[in-house]
ZAMARGU-4260 file (C-alpha; in steps of 0.2 Angstrom, whole numbers, plus 5000, padded with zeros to 4 digits):
<rodrens>
0) 4460/4449/5335 | 4468/4450/5317 | 4483/4458/5309 | 4483/4470/5295 | 4498/4476/5284
5) 4495/4489/5269 | 4506/4498/5257 | 4499/4513/5247 | 4505/4526/5234 | 4514/4512/5225
10) 4520/4518/5208 | 4523/4501/5200 | 4517/4484/5207 | 4532/4471/5207 | 4534/4453/5213
15) 4547/4460/5225 | 4535/4472/5233 | 4522/4458/5235 | 4534/4447/5244 | 4539/4461/5255
20) 4521/4464/5260 | 4519/4445/5263 | 4535/4445/5274 | 4529/4460/5284 | 4512/4451/5287
25) 4520/4435/5292 | 4528/4445/5307 | 4511/4447/5314 | 4503/4431/5310 | 4502/4427/5329
30) 4488/4440/5329 | 4478/4430/5316 | 4483/4411/5314 | 4467/4406/5306 | 4469/4412/5288
35) 4480/4424/5277 | 4474/4435/5263 | 4482/4448/5251 | 4476/4460/5238 | 4488/4468/5225
40) 4482/4480/5213 | 4482/4498/5207 | 4493/4508/5219 | 4490/4497/5234 | 4493/4481/5243
45) 4482/4475/5258 | 4487/4459/5268 | 4477/4452/5282 | 4480/4438/5295 | 4464/4432/5302
50) 4458/4427/5319 | 4440/4421/5315 | 4427/4427/5329 | 4412/4432/5319 | 4407/4422/5303
55) 4422/4410/5304 | 4416/4401/5288 | 4415/4416/5275 | 4423/4431/5283 | 4440/4429/5277
60) 4449/4445/5272 | 4453/4457/5263 | 4434/4460/5260 | 4427/4466/5244 | 4412/4476/5238
65) 4401/4467/5226 | 4409/4475/5211 | 4427/4472/5218 | 4430/4491/5217 | 4432/4493/5236
70) 4445/4482/5246 | 4446/4482/5265 | 4457/4475/5278 | 4451/4477/5296 | 4457/4472/5313
75) 4442/4474/5325 | 4424/4471/5329 | 4409/4482/5324 | 4396/4479/5338 | 4382/4488/5329
80) 4384/4479/5312 | 4367/4471/5312 | 4358/4488/5313 | 4369/4495/5299 | 4365/4480/5288
85) 4347/4483/5291 | 4349/4501/5286 | 4357/4496/5269 | 4345/4481/5266 | 4340/4482/5248
90) 4353/4495/5243 | 4369/4485/5246 | 4373/4467/5243 | 4384/4460/5257 | 4395/4446/5252
95) 4399/4439/5270 | 4392/4438/5287 | 4407/4448/5294 | 4403/4462/5306 | 4417/4472/5298
100) 4410/4472/5280 | 4398/4486/5285 | 4412/4498/5283 | 4412/4495/5265 | 4393/4499/5264
105) 4396/4515/5274 | 4410/4521/5263 | 4401/4517/5247 | 4387/4527/5253 | 4398/4542/5257
110) 4409/4541/5241 | 4394/4538/5229 | 4386/4554/5234 | 4386/4565/5219 | 4393/4580/5229
115) 4408/4571/5236 | 4420/4574/5221 | 4415/4593/5221 | 4418/4593/5240 | 4436/4588/5237
120) 4439/4603/5227 | 4431/4614/5240 | 4443/4610/5253 | 4447/4599/5268 | 4433/4604/5280
125) 4420/4599/5268 | 4427/4582/5265 | 4431/4580/5284 | 4413/4582/5289 | 4408/4568/5278
130) 4421/4556/5284 | 4418/4560/5302 | 4399/4557/5299 | 4404/4540/5292 | 4416/4535/5306
135) 4404/4540/5320 | 4391/4527/5314 | 4403/4514/5319 | 4402/4507/5337 | 4416/4495/5340
140) 4435/4493/5341 | 4444/4494/5325 | 4459/4498/5314 | 4456/4497/5295 | 4463/4501/5278
145) 4451/4503/5264 | 4457/4505/5246 | 4445/4513/5233 | 4451/4505/5216 | 4440/4516/5205
150) 4446/4532/5212 | 4463/4526/5217 | 4462/4533/5235 | 4462/4526/5252 | 4456/4528/5269
155) 4464/4523/5286 | 4456/4524/5303 | 4458/4519/5321 | 4444/4517/5335 | 4441/4532/5347
160) 4452/4526/5361 | 4464/4515/5352 | 4459/4498/5359 | 4466/4491/5343 | 4484/4495/5339
165) 4490/4503/5323 | 4506/4511/5316 | 4509/4521/5300 | 4525/4523/5291 | 4533/4532/5276
170) 4548/4529/5265 | 4558/4541/5254 | 4549/4535/5238 | 4532/4542/5245 | 4524/4526/5250
175) 4513/4525/5265 | 4514/4509/5276 | 4501/4503/5289 | 4503/4489/5301 | 4495/4482/5317
180) 4511/4481/5325 | 4528/4490/5324 | 4538/4474/5321 | 4530/4473/5303 | 4537/4490/5299
185) 4554/4489/5308 | 4567/4490/5294 | 4554/4491/5280 | 4551/4510/5279 | 4561/4525/5284
190) 4550/4532/5298 | 4535/4526/5307 | 4524/4531/5322 | 4508/4526/5331 | 4493/4530/5321
195) 4483/4541/5334 | 4466/4534/5341 | 4451/4543/5335 | 4460/4549/5319 | 4459/4545/5301
200) 4470/4547/5286 | 4462/4551/5269 | 4473/4551/5254 | 4465/4565/5245 | 4468/4576/5260
205) 4484/4568/5268 | 4489/4568/5286 | 4481/4561/5302 | 4465/4571/5307 | 4454/4569/5322
210) 4436/4563/5319 | 4432/4558/5337 | 4428/4573/5348 | 4416/4575/5363 | 4411/4589/5375
215) 4417/4579/5390 | 4434/4581/5384 | 4433/4599/5390 | 4436/4605/5408 | 4423/4618/5405
220) 4408/4611/5414 | 4396/4623/5406 | 4401/4615/5389 | 4398/4598/5396 | 4381/4603/5403
225) 4375/4611/5387 | 4382/4597/5376 | 4374/4582/5368 | 4376/4572/5384 | 4373/4585/5396
230) 4359/4576/5404 | 4371/4565/5413 | 4380/4579/5421 | 4365/4586/5429 | 4360/4569/5437
235) 4360/4566/5456 | 4370/4551/5463 | 4356/4539/5463 | 4352/4542/5444 | 4370/4542/5440
240) 4372/4525/5448 | 4357/4518/5438 | 4364/4526/5422 | 4381/4517/5425 | 4373/4501/5429
245) 4362/4501/5413 | 4375/4508/5401 | 4388/4496/5406 | 4376/4481/5405 | 4371/4486/5388
250) 4390/4488/5383 | 4393/4470/5389 | 4378/4463/5380 | 4384/4471/5364 | 4402/4464/5366
255) 4396/4446/5369 | 4394/4445/5350 | 4404/4430/5345 | 4402/4414/5335 | 4416/4405/5344
260) 4419/4401/5363 | 4423/4415/5374 | 4428/4419/5392 | 4431/4432/5405 | 4447/4438/5413
265) 4443/4438/5432 | 4457/4446/5442 | 4447/4447/5458 | 4447/4466/5458 | 4432/4477/5456
270) 4433/4480/5437 | 4435/4463/5431 | 4423/4456/5443 | 4409/4468/5437 | 4412/4463/5419
275) 4412/4445/5423 | 4396/4446/5433 | 4387/4455/5419 | 4394/4443/5406 | 4388/4428/5416
280) 4371/4436/5417 | 4369/4437/5398 | 4381/4423/5392 | 4367/4411/5390 | 4358/4420/5377
285) 4362/4426/5360 | 4355/4441/5350 | 4353/4438/5332 | 4343/4449/5320 | 4336/4458/5335
290) 4329/4442/5343 | 4336/4431/5357 | 4341/4413/5354 | 4350/4400/5365 | 4369/4404/5365
295) 4381/4393/5357 | 4392/4392/5372 | 4381/4393/5387 | 4395/4390/5400 | 4406/4405/5404
300) 4424/4401/5409 | 4434/4414/5420 | 4453/4415/5421 | 4464/4422/5434 | 4483/4422/5435
305) 4495/4425/5449 | 4509/4418/5460 | 4504/4406/5473 | 4495/4416/5487 | 4494/4432/5477
310) 4481/4445/5483 | 4470/4443/5468 | 4468/4424/5467 | 4457/4421/5482 | 4446/4435/5478
315) 4444/4429/5460 | 4439/4412/5466 | 4426/4420/5478 | 4418/4430/5464 | 4418/4415/5452
320) 4409/4404/5465 | 4397/4419/5468 | 4392/4421/5450 | 4394/4403/5444 | 4408/4403/5431
325) 4419/4388/5427 | 4434/4395/5435 | 4453/4392/5431 | 4467/4398/5442 | 4483/4399/5433
330) 4499/4399/5444 | 4516/4404/5437 | 4533/4405/5446 | 4544/4420/5447 | 4557/4411/5437
335) 4544/4407/5423 | 4540/4426/5423 | 4558/4431/5422 | 4561/4418/5408 | 4547/4425/5398
340) 4551/4444/5398 | 4562/4444/5383 | 4547/4437/5372 | 4535/4448/5381 | 4544/4464/5376
345) 4545/4457/5358 | 4526/4455/5358 | 4520/4470/5367 | 4533/4482/5359 | 4536/4493/5374
350) 4549/4496/5387 | 4537/4505/5399 | 4540/4498/5416 | 4522/4496/5422 | 4517/4488/5405
355) 4531/4475/5406 | 4527/4471/5424 | 4508/4468/5420 | 4510/4460/5403 | 4521/4446/5408
360) 4507/4437/5418 | 4494/4441/5406 | 4505/4434/5392 | 4507/4418/5401 | 4489/4417/5405
365) 4484/4420/5386 | 4494/4404/5381 | 4483/4394/5393 | 4467/4402/5387 | 4471/4398/5369
370) 4476/4380/5373 | 4458/4378/5380 | 4450/4383/5363 | 4444/4400/5369 | 4448/4414/5356
375) 4439/4429/5364 | 4439/4436/5382 | 4431/4451/5390 | 4441/4461/5403 | 4440/4477/5414
380) 4452/4489/5407 | 4448/4507/5407 | 4437/4508/5423 | 4451/4517/5432 | 4454/4530/5419
385) 4436/4534/5418 | 4431/4534/5436 | 4448/4539/5444 | 4451/4522/5452 | 4470/4523/5454
390) 4475/4527/5472 | 4484/4543/5467 | 4466/4550/5463 | 4464/4552/5482 | 4476/4567/5481
395) 4466/4576/5468 | 4462/4593/5473 | 4446/4597/5464 | 4433/4592/5452 | 4440/4602/5437
400) 4457/4593/5439 | 4449/4576/5441 | 4440/4578/5424 | 4456/4584/5416 | 4466/4569/5423
405) 4453/4556/5418 | 4453/4564/5400 | 4472/4564/5400 | 4472/4546/5406 | 4460/4540/5392
410) 4470/4549/5379 | 4485/4539/5384 | 4477/4522/5386 | 4483/4516/5369 | 4501/4517/5374
415) 4498/4508/5391 | 4483/4497/5396 | 4475/4495/5379 | 4492/4490/5372 | 4496/4478/5386
420) 4479/4469/5385 | 4478/4468/5366 | 4496/4463/5362 | 4498/4451/5377 | 4483/4441/5372
425) 4486/4443/5353 | 4503/4435/5355 | 4493/4419/5357 | 4479/4423/5345 | 4466/4428/5358
430) 4455/4443/5356 | 4452/4455/5371 | 4436/4466/5372 | 4434/4480/5385 | 4416/4485/5389
435) 4421/4500/5400 | 4428/4508/5384 | 4413/4505/5374 | 4409/4521/5364 | 4391/4523/5370
440) 4396/4519/5388 | 4410/4532/5388 | 4398/4546/5383 | 4388/4542/5399 | 4402/4539/5411
445) 4413/4553/5406 | 4398/4566/5406 | 4393/4562/5424 | 4398/4576/5436 | 4416/4572/5442
450) 4411/4577/5460 | 4401/4561/5460 | 4417/4551/5455 | 4429/4559/5467 | 4437/4549/5482
455) 4438/4563/5495 | 4444/4559/5513 | 4440/4542/5517 | 4428/4539/5502 | 4434/4523/5493
460) 4439/4525/5475 | 4426/4521/5461 | 4412/4522/5474 | 4399/4525/5461 | 4403/4509/5451
465) 4403/4499/5467 | 4386/4505/5471 | 4380/4501/5454 | 4385/4483/5455 | 4387/4479/5473
470) 4371/4467/5473 | 4380/4456/5460 | 4396/4453/5469 | 4403/4447/5486 | 4404/4462/5498
475) 4422/4460/5501 | 4426/4461/5483 | 4413/4475/5479 | 4422/4486/5492 | 4440/4480/5490
480) 4453/4493/5489 | 4461/4495/5472 | 4476/4484/5467 | 4484/4487/5451 | 4486/4471/5441
485) 4505/4470/5442 | 4503/4471/5461 | 4488/4460/5463 | 4497/4445/5454 | 4509/4445/5469
490) 4519/4458/5477 | 4535/4448/5476 | 4534/4448/5457 | 4538/4467/5457 | 4550/4466/5471
495) 4560/4452/5462 | 4560/4462/5446 | 4568/4477/5455 | 4581/4466/5463 | 4585/4456/5447
500) 4587/4472/5436 | 4596/4481/5450 | 4609/4467/5449 | 4610/4466/5430 | 4613/4484/5427
505) 4628/4492/5434 | 4630/4510/5441 | 4642/4514/5427 | 4629/4509/5414 | 4616/4520/5422
510) 4628/4534/5422 | 4630/4533/5403 | 4611/4529/5400 | 4608/4545/5390 | 4623/4541/5379
515) 4617/4524/5374 | 4599/4529/5374 | 4598/4547/5369 | 4579/4545/5365 | 4570/4544/5382
520) 4585/4539/5393 | 4580/4527/5406 | 4577/4534/5423 | 4581/4518/5433 | 4589/4501/5432
525) 4573/4492/5429 | 4569/4503/5414 | 4586/4502/5408 | 4585/4483/5408 | 4569/4482/5398
530) 4575/4496/5386 | 4591/4485/5382 | 4580/4470/5377 | 4568/4482/5367 | 4583/4489/5357
535) 4589/4472/5352 | 4572/4468/5345 | 4568/4486/5338 | 4584/4496/5335 | 4577/4511/5325
540) 4574/4528/5332 | 4556/4527/5326 | 4554/4512/5338 | 4561/4521/5353 | 4550/4536/5350
545) 4535/4525/5349 | 4536/4522/5368 | 4531/4535/5381 | 4543/4539/5395 | 4537/4550/5409
550) 4538/4550/5428 | 4523/4543/5437 | 4517/4538/5454 | 4504/4524/5454 | 4501/4526/5435
555) 4498/4544/5436 | 4501/4556/5422 | 4516/4568/5424 | 4504/4583/5427 | 4496/4574/5442
560) 4513/4574/5451 | 4509/4592/5456 | 4494/4586/5467 | 4505/4580/5482 | 4522/4585/5489
565) 4525/4566/5492 | 4525/4563/5474 | 4539/4575/5470 | 4555/4566/5464 | 4547/4549/5465
570) 4545/4538/5450 | 4537/4522/5455 | 4521/4516/5445 | 4516/4503/5458 | 4500/4507/5468
575) 4509/4504/5484 | 4519/4520/5481 | 4504/4531/5487 | 4508/4532/5506 | 4494/4534/5518
580) 4481/4527/5505 | 4487/4509/5501 | 4486/4498/5516 | 4503/4490/5511 | 4512/4505/5505
585) 4530/4504/5500
</rodrens>
């Protein structure tokens, strides 16, 4: 994982502005401790903090085209870069082995088209279609800023789901700022906001514009059936199970791309266990130029974190023994977790209750992972959003609402689980990859008839995923009830957080919460406690608005609260809040 900072629309380059960019970039050096780079020229500054995963020797950034007329700063991984390189063989001279350099060749091809300049004068729609075509060729997770020196223009883009964080800011002089984390922008520009996933910003047609659209985003099932991936909607359950098995296996193989040691996060739940099992199957081989060779790192290490006796830990050990990873169980105490919260909120940049609860053990775990020399891990984020794995989905009334809710959940992941996984790990210079959110796999999984995903009556959640991978896992894990990560690390973790924050925040403070925090006033004492720490780190209104604040039961969206009367007037994100479903409900 890397960090980028860019400033565009600069009227005059000055030493002071360069120093400003360097200071902004320094704020996110934890994301890329391996190297720092900066470009200053024309109307742009691009700075980069590098975590070297692919091509550690020559892939430092910013990256340049052969003629130095294109400059690129990227945070991410392009999994299909070898195929793109083959396409441009003989027509583009790559300067490094970096997977991200293919973005330059794609942009050069698009921009060198003789018709492109005339398209700019024809209007936004004509330009938009070309940029969409370019970005759709990328399979991976990314946030990038590209400066075209010759034409004095720039292009900024973020991956479809928002696995990689990105923020955009503006000042009163017309400059546009971009950074991987909001701490780089806080106090440096007049207003900033999250850069939306699946969007781009092109300077010739300013403003964020969506490039990533799919038929499965619609609740009109006829549109999905007749769309590009309609064949998956029409599958029976057996064929859908096979499609999920093959599609996710392919996604994991793509994402094992690495020139440094890597591991897997193994909580002991279904999702991380599936990713770990597939990773172990393919970790001994390495795909290079289309052929298999022996992997650099043939032994796969797995990591679990929790309080002593936590529900997740025993199951994680069971899975590790079953699939044959070198397993590491990391225990932390409640006091160690409490001591870390202030730092955790600084690094994850949110006051959302669920995210803080779950980020703390992940933050502690990341430090241990980095200390062992591992720089990349795969994890199971995204499965619950795709397959309706949260326990509140048991209350879903019909297939149409199920599809709507999974799409809603995916559209918000960048503010929750993607943010948690990325920033908790990046705090210690570790990269996280999420195969369930692989672009190609999403087109399969989200196009399947939602009737096959629903957990009606006594049907267990994510049954279709369990059937696809049950033969690779211990049965007691393959058919284990969903535990949210913040619960699974130990129930006493959340219970203690509630007690501590209830004591730390007075009733009078809560009564005046809306006066102190007029933007997204805290709904309970735990949120008030986290919000107070957040405001110390990030006092601006832009920071406050960057965090979502909506009522939720077991990580539901606000819209899903209408599914069940028991959800009314309840605001508790723990999975134990779903009475009659969770075996240890609150």
